[in-house]
C-alpha positions as CSV (number, residue, x, y, z in Angstrom):
1,M,20.4,-9.4,5.3
2,P,21.4,-5.7,5.1
3,P,18.9,-2.8,5.6
4,L,16.8,-1.9,2.6
5,A,18.3,0.9,0.6
6,I,15.8,3.3,-1.0
7,G,18.1,6.0,-2.3
8,P,19.7,7.7,0.8
9,H,17.3,6.0,3.2
10,R,18.3,2.9,5.0
11,V,15.3,1.0,6.3
12,W,15.2,-1.7,9.0
13,P,13.5,-4.0,9.0
14,P,13.2,-4.2,5.2
15,V,9.4,-3.8,5.3
16,V,7.1,-1.5,3.3
17,L,3.4,-0.9,4.0
18,A,1.6,-0.9,0.7
19,P,-0.7,2.1,0.0
20,M,-4.3,1.0,0.4
21,A,-7.3,3.2,-0.4
22,G,-9.2,4.3,2.6
23,I,-6.8,2.4,4.9
24,T,-3.3,3.8,5.0
25,N,-4.1,7.3,6.3
26,V,-1.9,9.0,8.9
27,G,-3.8,7.4,11.8
28,F,-3.4,3.9,10.6
29,R,0.2,4.4,9.6
30,Q,1.0,5.8,13.1
31,L,-0.6,2.7,14.7
32,C,1.5,0.4,12.5
33,R,4.7,2.5,13.2
34,E,4.1,2.1,16.9
35,Q,4.5,-1.7,16.4
36,G,7.7,-1.8,14.3
37,G,10.0,-0.1,11.8
38,G,9.7,0.1,8.0
39,I,8.4,2.5,5.3
40,Y,4.7,3.3,5.6
41,V,3.2,4.6,2.4
42,C,0.2,7.0,2.4
43,E,-2.9,6.5,0.3
44,M,-2.4,6.8,-3.5
45,I,-2.3,10.4,-4.8
46,T,-3.3,11.1,-8.4
47,T,-1.0,13.3,-10.3
48,V,-3.7,15.4,-12.0
49,A,-5.4,16.0,-8.6
50,L,-2.1,17.2,-7.1
51,V,-1.3,19.5,-10.0
52,E,-4.8,21.0,-9.9
53,R,-4.4,21.5,-6.1
54,N,-7.5,19.4,-5.3
55,P,-8.4,20.2,-1.6
56,K,-9.2,16.6,-0.7
57,T,-5.9,15.4,-2.3
58,L,-3.9,18.0,-0.5
59,R,-5.5,17.0,2.9
60,M,-4.5,13.4,2.2
61,I,-0.8,14.3,1.9
62,A,-0.4,14.3,5.7
63,F,2.4,12.7,7.7
64,G,3.2,12.4,11.4
65,A,5.7,14.8,12.9
66,D,8.2,12.0,13.4
67,E,7.4,10.0,10.3
68,R,10.5,9.4,8.3
69,P,10.9,8.7,5.5
70,R,7.7,10.3,4.4
71,S,6.5,8.0,1.5
72,L,3.9,9.0,-1.1
73,Q,2.6,7.0,-4.0
74,L,1.6,8.7,-7.2
75,Y,-0.7,7.4,-9.9
76,G,-0.4,8.9,-13.4
77,T,-0.4,8.2,-17.1
78,D,0.9,11.4,-18.6
79,P,4.7,12.0,-18.4
80,E,4.3,15.7,-18.3
81,T,1.6,15.7,-15.6
82,T,3.6,13.3,-13.6
83,A,6.7,15.4,-13.8
84,A,4.7,18.5,-12.8
85,A,3.3,16.6,-9.8
86,V,6.7,15.4,-8.7
87,R,8.1,18.9,-8.9
88,I,5.3,20.0,-6.6
89,V,6.2,17.3,-4.1
90,V,9.9,18.2,-4.1
91,E,9.5,22.0,-4.2
92,R,7.0,22.0,-1.3
93,D,9.0,19.2,0.5
94,L,5.9,17.1,0.8
95,A,7.6,13.7,0.9
96,D,11.0,12.0,1.1
97,H,10.2,9.1,-1.3
98,I,7.9,8.8,-4.3
99,D,6.5,5.5,-5.5
100,L,4.8,5.1,-8.9
101,N,1.7,3.0,-9.2
102,F,1.6,0.5,-12.1
103,G,-0.1,-2.3,-10.2
104,C,-3.8,-1.3,-9.9
105,P,-6.0,-3.9,-11.6
106,V,-9.4,-2.4,-11.2
107,P,-11.5,-2.0,-14.4
108,K,-12.0,1.8,-14.1
109,V,-8.2,2.2,-14.3
110,T,-7.2,-0.5,-16.8
111,R,-10.0,0.2,-19.3
112,R,-8.3,3.6,-19.7
113,G,-4.8,2.2,-20.0
114,G,-3.6,3.1,-16.5
115,G,-2.3,1.1,-13.6
116,A,-1.4,-2.5,-14.4
117,A,-2.2,-2.0,-18.1
118,L,0.3,0.8,-18.7
119,P,3.6,-1.2,-18.7
120,W,2.4,-3.0,-21.9
121,R,3.0,0.3,-23.7
122,R,6.7,0.1,-23.0
123,R,7.8,3.4,-24.5
124,L,5.1,5.4,-22.6
125,F,6.1,3.5,-19.4
126,A,9.8,4.4,-19.8
127,R,9.0,8.0,-20.6
128,L,6.7,8.4,-17.6
129,V,9.2,6.8,-15.2
130,R,12.1,8.9,-16.6
131,A,10.0,12.1,-16.3
132,A,9.4,11.3,-12.6
133,V,13.0,10.5,-11.8
134,D,14.3,13.6,-13.6
135,A,11.9,15.8,-11.7
136,A,12.8,14.3,-8.4
137,S,16.6,14.1,-8.9
138,P,17.5,17.8,-8.1
139,A,16.1,17.2,-4.6
140,K,17.6,13.7,-4.3
141,V,14.2,12.3,-3.7
142,P,14.3,8.6,-4.7
143,V,11.6,7.2,-7.0
144,T,10.4,3.6,-7.0
145,V,8.0,1.6,-9.0
146,K,5.3,-0.9,-8.0
147,M,3.9,-3.2,-10.6
148,R,2.3,-6.6,-11.4
149,K,3.6,-9.4,-13.6
150,G,1.6,-8.1,-16.5
151,I,-1.9,-7.9,-17.9
152,D,-2.4,-11.7,-18.0
153,D,-0.2,-14.8,-18.5
154,D,-0.1,-14.1,-22.3
155,H,1.0,-10.5,-21.8
156,L,3.7,-10.4,-19.2
157,T,5.7,-7.3,-18.8
158,Y,7.5,-7.4,-15.4
159,V,11.1,-8.2,-16.5
160,E,11.1,-5.7,-19.4
161,A,9.4,-3.1,-17.3
162,G,11.8,-3.6,-14.4
163,L,14.8,-3.2,-16.7
164,A,13.3,-0.1,-18.2
165,A,12.6,1.4,-14.8
166,Q,16.2,0.6,-13.7
167,E,17.5,2.3,-16.8
168,A,15.3,5.3,-16.0
169,G,17.0,5.7,-12.7
170,V,14.6,4.3,-10.1
171,A,15.9,3.4,-6.6
172,A,14.0,0.1,-6.4
173,V,11.2,-2.0,-8.0
174,A,8.4,-3.8,-6.2
175,L,6.6,-6.7,-7.8
176,H,3.2,-8.1,-6.8
177,G,3.4,-11.7,-8.0
178,R,0.0,-11.6,-9.7
179,T,-1.2,-10.5,-13.1
180,A,-4.0,-7.9,-13.5
181,A,-6.3,-10.7,-14.6
182,Q,-5.7,-12.6,-11.3
183,R,-6.7,-9.5,-9.3
184,Y,-6.4,-10.9,-5.7
185,S,-7.3,-14.5,-6.5
186,G,-5.1,-17.6,-6.4
187,T,-1.6,-17.5,-5.1
188,A,1.2,-15.0,-5.7
189,D,4.0,-16.2,-8.0
190,W,7.1,-16.0,-6.0
191,D,9.2,-17.5,-8.8
192,A,8.4,-14.5,-10.9
193,I,9.7,-12.3,-8.1
194,A,12.9,-14.3,-8.0
195,T,13.3,-14.0,-11.7
196,L,13.0,-10.2,-11.5
197,K,15.5,-10.1,-8.6
198,Q,18.0,-12.0,-10.7
199,A,17.4,-9.6,-13.7
200,L,17.9,-6.3,-11.8
201,D,20.8,-4.6,-10.0
202,V,18.6,-2.2,-8.0
203,P,16.8,-3.5,-4.9
204,V,13.7,-5.6,-5.6
205,L,10.8,-5.9,-3.2
206,G,8.3,-8.8,-3.1
207,N,4.6,-8.4,-2.6
208,G,1.9,-11.1,-2.4
209,D,0.6,-13.6,0.2
210,I,2.6,-12.4,3.2
211,W,0.1,-13.1,5.9
212,E,2.5,-13.8,8.7
213,A,6.1,-12.8,9.6
214,D,7.4,-16.2,8.7
215,D,5.9,-15.8,5.2
216,A,8.2,-12.8,4.8
217,L,11.2,-14.8,5.8
218,R,10.2,-17.6,3.4
219,M,9.8,-15.1,0.5
220,V,13.3,-13.7,1.2
221,A,14.7,-17.2,1.2
222,H,12.9,-18.2,-1.9
223,T,13.4,-15.1,-4.0
224,G,16.4,-13.3,-2.6
225,V,14.5,-10.0,-2.5
226,D,15.8,-7.0,-0.6
227,G,12.6,-6.3,1.2
228,V,8.9,-7.2,1.4
229,V,5.7,-5.2,0.8
230,I,2.8,-5.8,3.2
231,G,-0.8,-5.2,2.1
232,R,-3.9,-7.1,3.2
233,G,-2.0,-9.1,5.8
234,C,-2.0,-6.3,8.3
235,L,-5.7,-5.5,8.1
236,G,-7.0,-5.8,11.6
237,R,-3.5,-6.9,12.7
238,P,-1.2,-3.9,12.9
239,W,0.9,-6.0,15.3
240,L,2.1,-7.9,12.3
241,F,4.8,-5.2,12.0
242,A,6.0,-6.1,15.5
243,D,6.3,-9.7,14.3
244,L,8.1,-8.7,11.2
245,E,10.7,-6.7,13.2
246,A,11.2,-9.7,15.5
247,A,11.5,-12.1,12.6
248,F,14.1,-10.0,10.7
249,N,16.0,-9.6,13.9
250,G,16.1,-13.4,14.3
251,S,13.7,-13.7,17.1
252,P,11.0,-16.4,17.2
253,Q,8.7,-14.1,19.2
254,R,5.2,-13.6,17.6
255,R,2.2,-11.9,19.1
256,L,-1.0,-13.8,19.7
257,P,-3.1,-11.1,21.5
258,T,-6.0,-12.0,23.6
259,L,-9.4,-10.3,22.8
260,G,-8.7,-7.8,25.6
261,E,-5.4,-6.8,24.0
262,V,-7.1,-6.6,20.6
263,A,-9.7,-4.3,22.2
264,V,-6.9,-2.0,23.4
265,T,-5.5,-1.8,19.9
266,M,-8.9,-1.1,18.5
267,R,-9.3,1.8,20.9
268,R,-5.9,3.2,20.0
269,H,-6.7,3.0,16.3
270,A,-10.0,4.8,16.8
271,E,-8.3,7.4,19.0
272,L,-5.7,8.1,16.3
273,L,-8.3,8.4,13.6
274,V,-10.3,10.9,15.8
275,E,-7.1,12.9,16.3
276,Q,-6.5,12.9,12.5
277,F,-10.1,14.0,11.6
278,T,-10.3,16.5,14.5
279,A,-7.0,18.3,13.6
280,G,-7.8,21.6,12.1
281,A,-11.6,20.9,12.2
282,R,-13.9,23.7,13.1
283,N,-16.2,21.3,14.9
284,P,-14.4,18.8,17.1
285,A,-17.6,16.8,17.5
286,R,-17.8,16.4,13.8
287,G,-14.1,15.3,13.8
288,E,-14.8,12.6,16.4
289,R,-17.8,11.3,14.4
290,D,-15.8,11.2,11.2
291,G,-12.9,9.4,12.8
292,C,-15.2,6.8,14.3
293,T,-17.0,6.4,11.0
294,D,-13.6,5.8,9.3
295,F,-12.8,3.2,12.0
296,R,-16.0,1.1,11.4
297,K,-14.6,-0.7,8.3
298,H,-11.8,-2.2,10.5
299,V,-14.0,-3.9,13.1
300,A,-14.6,-7.1,11.1
301,W,-10.9,-7.5,10.5
302,Y,-10.0,-7.1,14.1
303,L,-12.6,-9.5,15.3
304,K,-12.0,-12.2,12.6
305,G,-12.2,-15.6,14.2
306,F,-13.1,-14.4,17.7
307,P,-16.4,-15.6,19.3
308,V,-18.1,-12.3,19.3
309,G,-21.9,-12.2,18.7
310,S,-23.4,-10.7,15.6
311,E,-25.3,-8.0,17.5
312,L,-22.2,-6.7,19.2
313,R,-20.2,-6.8,16.0
314,R,-22.9,-4.9,14.3
315,A,-23.0,-2.3,17.1
316,L,-19.2,-1.8,17.0
317,A,-19.5,-1.3,13.2
318,M,-21.9,1.6,13.7
319,I,-20.2,3.7,16.4
320,D,-20.3,7.5,16.3
321,S,-18.1,8.3,19.4
322,L,-15.2,7.1,21.5
323,A,-17.5,6.8,24.5
324,Q,-19.8,4.5,22.5
325,L,-16.8,2.5,21.5
326,D,-15.5,2.2,25.0
327,D,-18.9,1.0,26.2
328,L,-19.1,-1.7,23.6
329,L,-15.5,-2.9,24.0
330,G,-16.2,-3.3,27.7
331,K,-18.7,-6.0,26.7
332,L,-16.0,-8.2,25.2
333,D,-14.4,-11.0,27.2
334,P,-10.8,-9.9,27.5
335,A,-9.5,-13.4,28.4
336,V,-10.5,-15.0,25.0
337,P,-7.4,-16.3,23.3
338,F,-6.3,-15.4,19.8
339,P,-8.0,-17.6,17.2
340,V,-4.9,-19.4,15.9
341,E,-6.9,-21.1,13.1
342,T,-7.0,-17.7,11.3
343,L,-3.2,-17.5,11.1
344,G,-2.0,-17.7,7.5
345,Q,-5.4,-17.0,6.1
346,P,-6.1,-14.3,3.5
347,R,-7.6,-11.1,4.8
348,G,-9.3,-8.2,3.0
349,R,-10.2,-8.3,-0.6
350,T,-10.4,-11.8,-2.2
351,N,-12.0,-12.3,-5.6
352,S,-12.0,-14.4,-8.8
353,P,-9.9,-14.0,-11.9
354,G,-11.5,-11.8,-14.4
355,K,-11.2,-10.2,-17.8
356,V,-8.9,-7.2,-17.9
357,F,-10.7,-4.3,-19.6
358,L,-8.4,-2.3,-21.9
359,P,-8.8,0.6,-24.3
360,D,-9.6,-0.4,-27.9
361,G,-6.5,-1.6,-29.7
362,W,-4.3,-1.4,-26.6
363,L,-2.5,-4.7,-27.2
364,A,-1.9,-3.9,-30.9
365,S,1.2,-1.8,-30.5
366,R,3.7,-2.0,-27.7
367,D,5.6,1.0,-29.0
368,D,2.7,3.5,-29.2
369,D,3.6,6.1,-26.5
370,T,0.4,8.2,-26.9
371,V,-1.0,9.1,-23.6
372,P,-4.3,7.2,-23.2
373,E,-7.3,9.5,-23.4
374,G,-9.2,10.0,-20.2
375,A,-6.8,7.8,-18.1
376,E,-5.9,10.5,-15.7
377,L,-8.0,10.1,-12.5
378,D,-8.9,13.1,-10.4
379,D,-9.9,11.0,-7.4
380,S,-7.0,10.3,-5.1
381,G,-7.0,7.2,-2.8
382,G,-8.2,4.8,-5.4
């Protein structure tokens, strides 16, 4: 298959790291980029926080010196605010690619009409996407859209929304093959992804249940998509991007790291986070502590399936310094083989289907393009 085309950018392998709150910061993205090629998207940035120059949000828009294309995801519900945020991105040269979030299923977002709820209001959706594309066009910064199938099985929007986004001028559309009601439960509907691919002329990317590199190849074969989006599958397994590069290059090579090799990766991850949090910090010790604190959440994912005692796991998840991490990693048996029984198993968030909370009267009119009141979030990252 050819490289993935996102506007002027040609990406090989055709792989995109999905933005994940609290995960896809500059340190984690660098760790993944060291494994293989692709587009690595930063944590979600809210349009209102960017327009209001929120200090935390501005710090989150950070990229490595050699990170190209620089990919940034925006969340917004107001076409005017979204256009203003995009103009800031292009005028300040903050990113080379902008993705719009219409896939978030969490209640605090959908109950206000944002995220996965917004495409139901088709006129508002089209206005918002067009506003972003028009604001980005002078700088030739491509805009893409990421969305879900719809609110639930009775309120599907993905084909209509995909066509509207294409008409608005987006460079590509990514579809997570679940509804908002499914959240992260069940299995992703790859047939829906195939349907969208057949309906659109712009590149389509598939998202959902890619746990191994061979899953990506199966998705491409099943759906005909132009690329794949990787989310939870890489948690505690950044080497998945090495496997993906090998797979798309036709190689059967896959990594099954020993516990010692995983420990080396864990150390590198923590080191990159410390560098990130120390950069520009007045107190380097505080930066090291913050970087190690940020690393803690990854410990359970890295050690999933390995025979590591609960006491050592707990200690690793409470580190405050790299020296402490080194001491604890030294207690691991480096010869322990990779637990192959965990291959293909879900990672990260798993939950049950649930009610999608929506604003009063949200489903009554698809053509109401009123901006939902209170839907703009001022908290970047999710």
